[in-house]
C-alpha positions as a Python dict, from the first residue, in 0.01 Angstrom:
ca = {
    (1, 'X'): (0, 0, 0),
    (2, 'X'): (48, 330, -179),
    (3, 'X'): (306, 621, -77),
    (4, 'X'): (-24, 849, 15),
    (5, 'X'): (-179, 587, 205),
    (6, 'X'): (63, 490, 423),
    (7, 'X'): (25, 529, 795),
    (8, 'X'): (171, 830, 978),
    (9, 'X'): (423, 786, 1240),
    (10, 'X'): (235, 863, 1587),
    (11, 'X'): (515, 1115, 1678),
    (12, 'X'): (618, 1321, 1391),
    (13, 'X'): (777, 1641, 1527),
    (14, 'X'): (989, 1402, 1765),
    (15, 'X'): (1075, 1156, 1461),
    (16, 'X'): (1138, 1495, 1212),
    (17, 'X'): (1349, 1630, 1499),
    (18, 'X'): (1534, 1310, 1541),
    (19, 'X'): (1604, 1266, 1151),
    (20, 'X'): (1752, 1652, 1146),
    (21, 'X'): (1981, 1588, 1476),
    (22, 'X'): (2130, 1241, 1328),
    (23, 'X'): (2242, 1450, 995),
    (24, 'X'): (2337, 1768, 1188),
    (25, 'X'): (2565, 1477, 1402),
    (26, 'X'): (2687, 1347, 1112),
    (27, 'X'): (2779, 1627, 974),
    (28, 'X'): (3029, 1708, 1191),
    (29, 'X'): (3335, 1612, 1007),
    (30, 'X'): (3246, 1682, 648),
    (31, 'X'): (3393, 2002, 614),
    (32, 'X'): (3640, 1940, 855),
    (33, 'X'): (3955, 1924, 622),
    (34, 'X'): (3799, 2301, 450),
    (35, 'X'): (3817, 2453, 830),
    (36, 'X'): (4180, 2369, 895),
    (37, 'X'): (4293, 2415, 526),
    (38, 'X'): (4540, 2653, 609),
    (39, 'X'): (4674, 2405, 833),
    (40, 'X'): (4707, 2094, 616),
    (41, 'X'): (4863, 2323, 334),
    (42, 'X'): (5087, 2421, 555),
    (43, 'X'): (5193, 2103, 692),
    (44, 'X'): (5151, 1860, 442),
    (45, 'X'): (5292, 2125, 166),
    (46, 'X'): (4977, 2108, -52),
    (47, 'X'): (4928, 2248, -372),
    (48, 'X'): (4580, 2429, -447),
    (49, 'X'): (4492, 2128, -723),
    (50, 'X'): (4577, 1872, -449),
    (51, 'X'): (4380, 2083, -171),
    (52, 'X'): (4068, 2068, -436),
    (53, 'X'): (4106, 1695, -490),
    (54, 'X'): (4089, 1636, -79),
    (55, 'X'): (3847, 1889, -48),
    (56, 'X'): (3628, 1741, -323),
    (57, 'X'): (3676, 1388, -286),
    (58, 'X'): (3418, 1329, -25),
    (59, 'X'): (3175, 1415, -231),
    (60, 'X'): (3274, 1182, -512),
    (61, 'X'): (3288, 918, -270),
    (62, 'X'): (2902, 1011, -199),
    (63, 'X'): (2851, 1012, -551),
    (64, 'X'): (3009, 642, -645),
    (65, 'X'): (2809, 481, -343),
    (66, 'X'): (2483, 715, -347),
    (67, 'X'): (2294, 548, -649),
    (68, 'X'): (2298, 215, -454),
    (69, 'X'): (2250, 327, -93),
    (70, 'X'): (1987, 529, -148),
    (71, 'X'): (1830, 320, -408),
    (72, 'X'): (1830, 72, -136),
    (73, 'X'): (1565, 247, 12),
    (74, 'X'): (1301, 156, -247),
    (75, 'X'): (1349, -221, -93),
    (76, 'X'): (1460, -231, 294),
    (77, 'X'): (1398, 32, 550),
    (78, 'X'): (1572, 342, 524),
    (79, 'X'): (1626, 350, 899),
    (80, 'X'): (1884, 23, 856),
    (81, 'X'): (2124, 229, 548),
    (82, 'X'): (2130, 539, 785),
    (83, 'X'): (2258, 343, 1100),
    (84, 'X'): (2537, 148, 853),
    (85, 'X'): (2624, 514, 728),
    (86, 'X'): (2701, 677, 1031),
    (87, 'X'): (2924, 369, 1170),
    (88, 'X'): (3102, 402, 804),
    (89, 'X'): (3125, 816, 890),
    (90, 'X'): (3278, 758, 1201),
    (91, 'X'): (3534, 510, 1142),
    (92, 'X'): (3653, 702, 830),
    (93, 'X'): (3699, 983, 1089),
    (94, 'X'): (3895, 830, 1347),
    (95, 'X'): (4063, 653, 1070),
    (96, 'X'): (4170, 1008, 964),
    (97, 'X'): (4322, 1134, 1309),
    (98, 'X'): (4503, 793, 1353),
    (99, 'X'): (4661, 771, 970),
    (100, 'X'): (4628, 1061, 790),
    (101, 'X'): (4985, 1196, 718),
    (102, 'X'): (4937, 1347, 316),
    (103, 'X'): (4809, 1359, 7),
    (104, 'X'): (4721, 991, -43),
    (105, 'X'): (4622, 867, 319),
    (106, 'X'): (4423, 1220, 303),
    (107, 'X'): (4235, 1150, 2),
    (108, 'X'): (4168, 789, 44),
    (109, 'X'): (4002, 825, 413),
    (110, 'X'): (3793, 1167, 291),
    (111, 'X'): (3637, 934, 2),
    (112, 'X'): (3522, 674, 226),
    (113, 'X'): (3359, 949, 436),
    (114, 'X'): (3197, 1065, 132),
    (115, 'X'): (3069, 680, 115),
    (116, 'X'): (2932, 715, 499),
    (117, 'X'): (2732, 1079, 394),
    (118, 'X'): (2576, 896, 116),
    (119, 'X'): (2444, 632, 360),
    (120, 'X'): (2308, 902, 610),
    (121, 'X'): (2156, 1245, 378),
    (122, 'X'): (1932, 1107, 161),
    (123, 'X'): (1857, 796, 364),
    (124, 'X'): (1763, 1012, 648),
    (125, 'X'): (1538, 1208, 473),
    (126, 'X'): (1361, 883, 345),
    (127, 'X'): (1398, 780, 734),
    (128, 'X'): (1158, 1096, 764),
    (129, 'X'): (951, 1131, 446),
    (130, 'X'): (838, 732, 484),
    (131, 'X'): (697, 791, 824),
    (132, 'X'): (549, 1133, 821),
    (133, 'X'): (191, 1173, 627),
    (134, 'X'): (185, 1321, 299),
    (135, 'X'): (72, 1649, 415),
    (136, 'X'): (363, 1725, 641),
    (137, 'X'): (632, 1648, 397),
    (138, 'X'): (647, 1992, 220),
    (139, 'X'): (713, 2164, 557),
    (140, 'X'): (910, 1897, 710),
    (141, 'X'): (1159, 1848, 384),
    (142, 'X'): (1318, 2200, 396),
    (143, 'X'): (1371, 2155, 743),
    (144, 'X'): (1554, 1824, 694),
    (145, 'X'): (1772, 1970, 411),
    (146, 'X'): (1854, 2306, 569),
    (147, 'X'): (1965, 2064, 910),
    (148, 'X'): (2238, 2012, 653),
    (149, 'X'): (2333, 2400, 676),
    (150, 'X'): (2341, 2406, 1031),
    (151, 'X'): (2543, 2096, 1037),
    (152, 'X'): (2796, 2261, 792),
    (153, 'X'): (2789, 2558, 1033),
    (154, 'X'): (2884, 2353, 1311),
    (155, 'X'): (3169, 2127, 1062),
    (156, 'X'): (3313, 2540, 1058),
    (157, 'X'): (3282, 2558, 1381),
    (158, 'X'): (3358, 2264, 1633),
    (159, 'X'): (3675, 2107, 1414),
    (160, 'X'): (3852, 2452, 1423),
    (161, 'X'): (3763, 2510, 1832),
    (162, 'X'): (3849, 2149, 1914),
    (163, 'X'): (4173, 2186, 1683),
    (164, 'X'): (4302, 2470, 1894),
    (165, 'X'): (4320, 2286, 2214),
    (166, 'X'): (4390, 1924, 2069),
    (167, 'X'): (4505, 1960, 1721),
    (168, 'X'): (4377, 1866, 1396),
    (169, 'X'): (4365, 1484, 1491),
    (170, 'X'): (4160, 1568, 1784),
    (171, 'X'): (3910, 1738, 1576),
    (172, 'X'): (3858, 1461, 1345),
    (173, 'X'): (3814, 1206, 1691),
    (174, 'X'): (3516, 1417, 1781),
    (175, 'X'): (3379, 1414, 1418),
    (176, 'X'): (3378, 1045, 1426),
    (177, 'X'): (3204, 1021, 1774),
    (178, 'X'): (2933, 1252, 1682),
    (179, 'X'): (2875, 1007, 1393),
    (180, 'X'): (2848, 738, 1613),
    (181, 'X'): (2594, 940, 1793),
    (182, 'X'): (2387, 1014, 1489),
    (183, 'X'): (2327, 603, 1456),
    (184, 'X'): (2099, 640, 1809),
    (185, 'X'): (1899, 914, 1646),
    (186, 'X'): (1722, 669, 1457),
    (187, 'X'): (1750, 313, 1590),
    (188, 'X'): (1455, 377, 1803),
    (189, 'X'): (1238, 430, 1539),
    (190, 'X'): (980, 179, 1475),
    (191, 'X'): (1044, -38, 1142),
    (192, 'X'): (875, 75, 793),
    (193, 'X'): (893, -114, 469),
    (194, 'X'): (912, 74, 204),
    (195, 'X'): (610, 78, -21),
    (196, 'X'): (606, -232, -293),
    (197, 'X'): (419, -232, -623),
    (198, 'X'): (135, -438, -642),
    (199, 'X'): (286, -666, -945),
    (200, 'X'): (681, -736, -853),
    (201, 'X'): (775, -760, -1186),
    (202, 'X'): (709, -396, -1250),
    (203, 'X'): (948, -295, -991),
    (204, 'X'): (1281, -258, -1216),
    (205, 'X'): (1618, -337, -1135),
    (206, 'X'): (1815, -181, -835),
    (207, 'X'): (1981, 82, -1047),
    (208, 'X'): (1733, 123, -1337),
    (209, 'X'): (1664, 527, -1317),
    (210, 'X'): (1485, 533, -1678),
    (211, 'X'): (1144, 622, -1542),
    (212, 'X'): (1331, 924, -1362),
    (213, 'X'): (1539, 1033, -1644),
    (214, 'X'): (1204, 1027, -1820),
    (215, 'X'): (1024, 1281, -1603),
    (216, 'X'): (1073, 1589, -1734),
    (217, 'X'): (952, 1785, -1408),
    (218, 'X'): (1205, 1550, -1177),
    (219, 'X'): (1509, 1593, -1405),
    (220, 'X'): (1460, 1970, -1458),
    (221, 'X'): (1468, 1959, -1063),
    (222, 'X'): (1759, 1721, -1064),
    (223, 'X'): (1979, 1920, -1337),
    (224, 'X'): (1913, 2231, -1138),
    (225, 'X'): (2064, 2057, -838),
    (226, 'X'): (2381, 1971, -994),
    (227, 'X'): (2450, 2324, -1084),
    (228, 'X'): (2336, 2422, -725),
    (229, 'X'): (2573, 2193, -601),
    (230, 'X'): (2901, 2309, -799),
    (231, 'X'): (2838, 2655, -699),
    (232, 'X'): (2785, 2571, -297),
    (233, 'X'): (3018, 2327, -203),
    (234, 'X'): (3341, 2526, -477),
    (235, 'X'): (3229, 2823, -206),
    (236, 'X'): (3200, 2573, 69),
    (237, 'X'): (3569, 2421, 44),
    (238, 'X'): (3733, 2757, -48),
    (239, 'X'): (3561, 3012, 163),
    (240, 'X'): (3818, 2994, 460),
    (241, 'X'): (4129, 3029, 216),
    (242, 'X'): (3960, 3343, 28),
    (243, 'X'): (3881, 3509, 348),
    (244, 'X'): (4250, 3418, 494),
    (245, 'X'): (4342, 3599, 145),
    (246, 'X'): (4140, 3887, 204),
    (247, 'X'): (4263, 3907, 575),
    (248, 'X'): (4618, 3907, 467),
    (249, 'X'): (4545, 4169, 184),
    (250, 'X'): (4341, 4414, 443),
    (251, 'X'): (4682, 4612, 560),
    (252, 'X'): (4480, 4847, 756),
    (253, 'X'): (4360, 4846, 1128),
    (254, 'X'): (4016, 4692, 1068),
    (255, 'X'): (4108, 4396, 910),
    (256, 'X'): (4341, 4291, 1153),
    (257, 'X'): (4142, 4385, 1444),
    (258, 'X'): (3852, 4189, 1309),
    (259, 'X'): (3982, 3884, 1157),
    (260, 'X'): (4243, 3799, 1429),
    (261, 'X'): (4196, 3490, 1651),
    (262, 'X'): (3917, 3453, 1882),
    (263, 'X'): (3721, 3729, 1645),
    (264, 'X'): (3368, 3666, 1530),
    (265, 'X'): (3483, 3780, 1204),
    (266, 'X'): (3770, 3499, 1146),
    (267, 'X'): (3741, 3338, 874),
    (268, 'X'): (3664, 3013, 1035),
    (269, 'X'): (3362, 3182, 1220),
    (270, 'X'): (3269, 3330, 926),
    (271, 'X'): (3201, 3035, 748),
    (272, 'X'): (2986, 2891, 1043),
    (273, 'X'): (2785, 3245, 1047),
    (274, 'X'): (2755, 3175, 650),
    (275, 'X'): (2639, 2851, 713),
    (276, 'X'): (2366, 2963, 1003),
    (277, 'X'): (2229, 3237, 740),
    (278, 'X'): (2209, 2983, 479),
    (279, 'X'): (1994, 2772, 711),
    (280, 'X'): (1741, 3038, 731),
    (281, 'X'): (1749, 3103, 357),
    (282, 'X'): (1742, 2757, 278),
    (283, 'X'): (1403, 2747, 492),
    (284, 'X'): (1248, 3056, 389),
    (285, 'X'): (1351, 3006, 9),
    (286, 'X'): (1130, 2688, -8),
    (287, 'X'): (815, 2851, 147),
    (288, 'X'): (831, 3118, -26),
    (289, 'X'): (901, 2947, -365),
    (290, 'X'): (580, 2685, -293),
    (291, 'X'): (379, 3011, -255),
    (292, 'X'): (513, 3189, -591),
    (293, 'X'): (573, 2887, -782),
    (294, 'X'): (866, 2649, -734),
    (295, 'X'): (1066, 2632, -1046),
    (296, 'X'): (1002, 3009, -1141),
    (297, 'X'): (1123, 3108, -822),
    (298, 'X'): (1406, 2863, -740),
    (299, 'X'): (1519, 3020, -1134),
    (300, 'X'): (1541, 3354, -983),
    (301, 'X'): (1765, 3237, -675),
    (302, 'X'): (1972, 3085, -876),
    (303, 'X'): (2040, 3433, -1062),
    (304, 'X'): (2115, 3579, -793),
    (305, 'X'): (2345, 3405, -636),
    (306, 'X'): (2552, 3341, -959),
    (307, 'X'): (2577, 3710, -1009),
    (308, 'X'): (2725, 3763, -681),
    (309, 'X'): (2996, 3488, -727),
    (310, 'X'): (3105, 3664, -1076),
    (311, 'X'): (3209, 3909, -838),
    (312, 'X'): (3332, 3827, -512),
    (313, 'X'): (3660, 3688, -634),
    (314, 'X'): (3744, 4038, -760),
    (315, 'X'): (3623, 4225, -438),
    (316, 'X'): (3802, 3999, -175),
    (317, 'X'): (4137, 4138, -267),
    (318, 'X'): (4019, 4499, -282),
    (319, 'X'): (3767, 4568, -7),
    (320, 'X'): (3848, 4568, 355),
    (321, 'X'): (3838, 4234, 523),
    (322, 'X'): (3496, 4310, 736),
    (323, 'X'): (3298, 4396, 422),
    (324, 'X'): (3458, 4060, 242),
    (325, 'X'): (3331, 3870, 595),
    (326, 'X'): (3018, 4031, 543),
    (327, 'X'): (2963, 3958, 150),
    (328, 'X'): (3045, 3606, 196),
    (329, 'X'): (2792, 3563, 484),
    (330, 'X'): (2545, 3703, 230),
    (331, 'X'): (2678, 3518, -70),
    (332, 'X'): (2597, 3194, 162),
    (333, 'X'): (2289, 3254, 217),
    (334, 'X'): (2200, 3333, -128),
    (335, 'X'): (2349, 3002, -237),
    (336, 'X'): (2117, 2797, 9),
    (337, 'X'): (1807, 3022, -133),
    (338, 'X'): (1748, 2709, -355),
    (339, 'X'): (1872, 2406, -173),
    (340, 'X'): (1587, 2291, 0),
    (341, 'X'): (1324, 2396, -324),
    (342, 'X'): (1512, 2193, -526),
    (343, 'X'): (1507, 1843, -291),
    (344, 'X'): (1129, 1915, -271),
    (345, 'X'): (1070, 1970, -605),
    (346, 'X'): (1234, 1612, -703),
    (347, 'X'): (1088, 1463, -407),
    (348, 'X'): (764, 1582, -519),
    (349, 'X'): (779, 1492, -919),
    (350, 'X'): (932, 1165, -848),
    (351, 'X'): (775, 867, -1010),
    (352, 'X'): (529, 633, -839),
    (353, 'X'): (712, 405, -659),
    (354, 'X'): (1068, 542, -769),
    (355, 'X'): (1136, 768, -502),
    (356, 'X'): (1448, 622, -372),
    (357, 'X'): (1555, 572, -746),
    (358, 'X'): (1489, 953, -821),
    (359, 'X'): (1724, 1080, -479),
    (360, 'X'): (1963, 811, -584),
    (361, 'X'): (2014, 991, -910),
    (362, 'X'): (1935, 1337, -727),
    (363, 'X'): (2256, 1263, -538),
    (364, 'X'): (2456, 1111, -794),
    (365, 'X'): (2490, 1411, -1031),
    (366, 'X'): (2475, 1640, -739),
    (367, 'X'): (2739, 1520, -526),
    (368, 'X'): (2915, 1445, -839),
    (369, 'X'): (2891, 1847, -922),
    (370, 'X'): (2987, 1880, -553),
    (371, 'X'): (3334, 1705, -616),
    (372, 'X'): (3387, 1876, -942),
    (373, 'X'): (3365, 2188, -830),
    (374, 'X'): (3624, 2220, -538),
    (375, 'X'): (3871, 2055, -787),
    (376, 'X'): (3778, 2298, -1071),
    (377, 'X'): (3843, 2571, -838),
    (378, 'X'): (4203, 2445, -724),
    (379, 'X'): (4282, 2427, -1106),
    (380, 'X'): (4203, 2744, -1164),
    (381, 'X'): (4386, 2905, -877),
    (382, 'X'): (4692, 2735, -1004),
    (383, 'X'): (4668, 2829, -1337),
    (384, 'X'): (4567, 3169, -1289),
    (385, 'X'): (4833, 3275, -1045),
    (386, 'X'): (4795, 3137, -733),
    (387, 'X'): (4616, 3200, -375),
    (388, 'X'): (4813, 3556, -337),
    (389, 'X'): (4629, 3676, -671),
    (390, 'X'): (4323, 3864, -684),
    (391, 'X'): (4296, 3766, -1049),
    (392, 'X'): (4294, 3417, -959),
    (393, 'X'): (4023, 3417, -706),
    (394, 'X'): (3823, 3638, -962),
    (395, 'X'): (3854, 3401, -1222),
    (396, 'X'): (3803, 3104, -979),
    (397, 'X'): (3470, 3233, -866),
    (398, 'X'): (3384, 3336, -1242),
    (399, 'X'): (3369, 2978, -1330),
    (400, 'X'): (3172, 2907, -1007),
    (401, 'X'): (2891, 3154, -1124),
    (402, 'X'): (2878, 3053, -1465),
    (403, 'X'): (2809, 2714, -1366),
    (404, 'X'): (2551, 2867, -1105),
    (405, 'X'): (2362, 3041, -1402),
    (406, 'X'): (2344, 2697, -1588),
    (407, 'X'): (2091, 2570, -1358),
    (408, 'X'): (1842, 2838, -1499),
    (409, 'X'): (1761, 2674, -1865),
    (410, 'X'): (1775, 2350, -1640),
    (411, 'X'): (1470, 2428, -1444),
    (412, 'X'): (1248, 2528, -1766),
    (413, 'X'): (1206, 2150, -1820),
    (414, 'X'): (1047, 2135, -1435),
    (415, 'X'): (828, 2439, -1530),
    (416, 'X'): (690, 2276, -1824),
}
């Protein structure tokens, strides 16, 4: 049975809602460490480089596991992969609450959490697209990928709120419980066998990415996604810390009032607002790109966000805190304009019968960059003067902007 001939699910809206809800629940723990970064750096005496490693290692775990887990969705029901990934994510978060006590234990358990995310993010997308009619995919895929931003918003907000009441271990217990609930959001769905080629000999090996690498269009979107993910996750891993720097640097009354505990503009809340704005931008950006030309419009999005990155770090130490907070929310939205468009492009240009392999390579390279971005950011901070230096923040965000610009020529392959 071909993909276009697949029987659609009888309740497509409920299916899309369930898939999105499952992703959001699994996301609760993803940025918990970033949301509580100042606490961990103080309590564990972490350097910027060590904090960058812990902040990024989750995505290294994702990148290592994703090629196998996502490629498996070409051979077995993606629902089974998602449930297993949710259980792993739950275990990793609960173990962090119980056993994390410093750099090395945190590093190992956050890497395991990345394996759980690898079993849920793209497999969850496959759960959805395998069960809805092809005509619905252009609208459903942006909703699903935008749910990553909603989950990111809650991943900053929920752990911070729980930590205030029950300490950081409580935040990770709640994150683990949310991941367990996520398994139930897809467990109710009817089984679906992935499409198979008429001749089994043409299926290829599990990790055979050669057909994907040979597709100029698919690789254009994948390489653009690499630049996007470096920029996005460097920002998300360090946004709470840079806002804390901006708050301290603002000696005026506006800063103290706006960024105090319980304020709607305190650093953790700003990160959550930014992720919510990013969700809307992801959906709107994908729809606009579909109308105006996906690859060309996505290039324009990348230029806007990269130019913002080039100036953001320098402004963090010079503007009043409320202005920096507003700029951070704006930047969060600009980064996410291209996210859903890039993933939709990869799905739609995947070689026949290789959607799982395409998403696997998409994840491997994209989340590999998501790991490297926060680490490189922390290294630049340490080399350039530390967290109290405006120049260090300016140079670190400058690197983020330069990598973001690298996605523009990559998308020429997709336009061709």
